[in-house]
C-alpha positions in Angstrom: 156.4 139.9 -78.9 154.3 139.8 -81.9 150.7 141.2 -82.2 148.4 140.5 -85.2 145.7 143.2 -85.7 144.2 141.3 -88.8 143.0 137.9 -88.0 139.7 135.9 -88.2 138.1 133.3 -86.2 135.4 130.9 -87.6 135.1 128.9 -91.0 134.8 130.5 -94.3 132.3 129.9 -97.2 134.9 127.9 -99.1 137.4 125.4 -98.3 140.2 126.8 -96.3 142.8 124.4 -94.6 143.6 126.9 -91.9 140.1 128.0 -91.3 140.1 126.5 -87.6 143.6 126.8 -86.8 143.7 130.2 -85.3 145.8 129.5 -82.1 147.7 126.7 -83.5 148.9 128.9 -86.3 149.7 131.5 -83.9 152.1 129.1 -82.1 153.7 127.9 -85.4 154.7 131.5 -86.0 155.3 132.9 -82.6 152.3 135.1 -82.4 151.5 136.2 -78.9 148.3 137.9 -79.4 145.8 138.2 -82.1 142.8 140.4 -82.8 140.2 138.6 -84.7 136.8 139.1 -86.5 134.0 136.5 -86.6 134.0 135.3 -90.1 130.2 135.1 -89.8 129.9 138.3 -88.9 131.8 139.8 -91.7 130.2 137.7 -94.6 126.8 137.2 -93.6 125.2 138.5 -90.3 127.1 140.9 -88.1 125.0 140.4 -85.0 125.0 136.7 -85.0 128.7 136.5 -85.8 129.3 139.0 -83.2 127.5 136.9 -80.8 129.2 133.5 -81.6 132.6 135.2 -81.2 131.7 136.6 -77.7 130.7 133.1 -76.6 133.9 131.6 -78.0 136.1 134.5 -76.4 134.3 133.9 -73.2 134.5 130.2 -72.7 137.2 128.4 -75.0 140.3 127.4 -73.3 142.3 128.3 -76.1 140.9 131.7 -76.6 143.1 133.7 -73.8 145.4 135.0 -76.7 142.5 136.4 -78.7 140.9 139.7 -78.6 137.8 140.6 -80.7 136.5 143.2 -83.2 133.0 144.1 -83.0 132.0 143.7 -86.8 129.8 146.6 -87.9 127.6 146.6 -91.1 127.2 150.3 -91.9 123.8 149.5 -93.2 122.8 148.1 -89.9 123.7 150.9 -87.4 121.0 150.2 -84.8 122.4 146.6 -84.6 126.0 147.8 -84.5 125.3 150.4 -81.6 123.7 147.7 -79.6 126.6 145.3 -80.1 129.1 148.0 -79.3 127.3 148.5 -75.9 127.0 145.0 -75.4 130.5 143.6 -76.1 132.9 146.4 -75.7 132.4 146.6 -71.9 133.4 143.0 -71.6 137.2 143.9 -72.3 137.3 140.9 -74.8 136.5 143.3 -77.7 138.8 146.2 -78.4 138.0 147.4 -81.7 135.6 147.6 -84.7 135.9 145.8 -87.9 134.3 147.1 -91.0 134.4 145.3 -94.5 133.4 147.9 -97.1 133.0 145.4 -100.0 130.9 142.9 -98.3 128.7 145.5 -96.7 128.5 147.8 -100.0 129.8 150.6 -98.0 132.6 152.4 -100.0 134.9 154.7 -98.0 133.1 157.5 -99.7 129.5 156.5 -98.6 127.4 158.5 -96.2 126.8 155.1 -94.4 130.3 154.5 -93.7 130.8 158.1 -92.4 127.8 157.5 -90.2 129.6 154.1 -88.9 133.0 155.8 -88.4 131.4 158.5 -86.3 129.7 155.7 -84.2 133.2 154.1 -83.6 134.8 157.4 -82.8 132.2 157.9 -80.1 132.8 154.5 -78.9 136.6 155.3 -78.6 138.1 152.1 -80.1 140.0 151.6 -83.2 138.5 150.4 -86.3 140.0 148.0 -89.1 138.7 149.1 -92.5 139.1 146.9 -95.6 140.9 149.2 -98.1 141.8 148.6 -101.8 143.5 150.9 -104.4 142.7 154.7 -104.0 140.2 153.7 -101.1 142.8 154.2 -98.6 143.0 158.1 -99.6 139.0 158.1 -99.1 139.4 156.7 -95.7 142.2 159.0 -94.6 139.8 161.9 -95.4 137.0 160.2 -93.5 139.4 160.2 -90.6 140.3 163.8 -90.9 136.6 164.5 -91.0 135.9 162.6 -88.0 137.2 163.9 -84.7 139.0 161.5 -82.7 138.6 158.6 -85.1 141.5 156.0 -85.3 141.6 153.9 -88.3 143.5 151.0 -89.7 143.8 150.6 -93.4 143.3 147.0 -93.8 145.9 145.5 -96.4 147.4 149.3 -96.5 145.8 149.6 -99.9 146.7 146.2 -101.2 148.1 147.2 -104.6 147.4 150.8 -103.9 150.1 150.7 -101.3 151.7 154.0 -102.7 148.7 155.6 -102.0 148.7 154.6 -98.4 151.9 156.5 -97.9 150.2 159.7 -99.2 147.2 158.7 -96.7 149.3 158.1 -93.6 151.1 161.2 -94.2 147.9 163.1 -94.3 146.3 161.7 -91.3 148.3 160.8 -88.1 145.1 158.8 -86.9 145.4 156.4 -89.7 147.7 153.1 -89.2 148.7 150.8 -91.9 148.9 146.8 -91.9 150.2 145.1 -94.9 148.5 141.8 -95.1 147.6 140.9 -98.8 147.7 137.7 -100.8 150.3 139.3 -103.2 153.6 140.6 -101.7 155.5 142.5 -104.6 159.2 142.9 -103.8 160.0 146.1 -101.7 156.4 146.8 -100.8 156.8 146.8 -97.2 160.4 148.3 -97.3 159.1 151.3 -99.4 156.1 152.0 -96.9 158.1 151.7 -93.8 160.8 154.0 -95.4 158.2 156.7 -96.0 155.9 156.9 -93.2 156.0 157.6 -89.5 157.0 154.4 -87.9 154.3 154.8 -85.1 151.8 154.4 -88.0 153.0 150.7 -88.7 151.3 147.5 -87.6 151.6 143.7 -88.3 148.4 141.6 -89.8 148.2 138.3 -91.6 144.8 137.8 -92.7 144.6 134.5 -91.0 142.6 132.2 -91.4 142.0 133.5 -94.8 145.7 133.5 -95.6 148.7 131.4 -93.9 150.7 133.8 -91.8 153.7 132.7 -93.8 152.8 135.0 -96.2 152.8 138.1 -94.2 155.9 136.9 -92.2 158.0 136.4 -95.3 157.2 139.9 -96.8 158.0 141.2 -93.4 161.5 139.5 -93.1 162.1 140.5 -96.7 161.8 144.1 -95.9 164.9 143.8 -93.5 163.6 146.2 -91.0 165.4 146.5 -87.6 165.5 148.0 -84.3 162.8 150.5 -83.2 160.9 150.2 -86.5 160.7 146.3 -86.4 159.8 146.6 -82.9 157.0 149.2 -83.6 155.6 147.0 -86.6 155.7 143.7 -84.5 153.7 144.9 -81.3 154.4 148.0 -79.7 152.4 150.2 -81.8 149.4 147.8 -81.6 149.8 147.4 -77.9 149.5 151.1 -77.6 146.6 151.4 -80.1 144.4 149.0 -78.6 145.6 149.6 -75.1 146.5 146.1 -74.4 147.9 144.8 -71.1 151.4 143.7 -72.4 154.9 144.7 -70.8 
């Protein structure tokens, strides 16, 4: 089984060949379940994008294998609280997505801290965009917020060695590897240095073709329980998904 914890639904603001191929791309690579954020919600308008994604998850025949993230804009917390109260009880949304760059809310900002406190009170994990040293700031925010569970999106990208330090510092911080670059040995180095229970699989589909993440994970040569945990077991436990 494979669970993709970093995927998207809906077209981007630039031409992408895979923009509307979420389930078809999943079939091609053997991805069983994906947790998606609405592109409109991440890039433009969180409430409108969350509403559109909810309608799709509720009615589209090909959406049975998708779960949703409620996208939160830390600058619009009243909207965020309303959307969390609206969509999480449906069971179709299982976490929160926060993009720190698009919302101008870095990991050190009071706005993000307030948003993460709201997420912690909702009792769901948050996928948060990280890059470089920001993954260390996210770890500190997690430590400072009781009960918060966060996923470091891209595991810091080029700051993946900082992600190792972050995951060692906070046992409620998880790492997922998707990135448009995959330096040789990146995933293997992280997997060898952190608790395997902190590892997740993500592709950044439909922004990036899943082939990128699959190739990088395959090159890491992970086997046995570690490979199993990264592929799906950790995600199933973290999001409390009904899988065998």
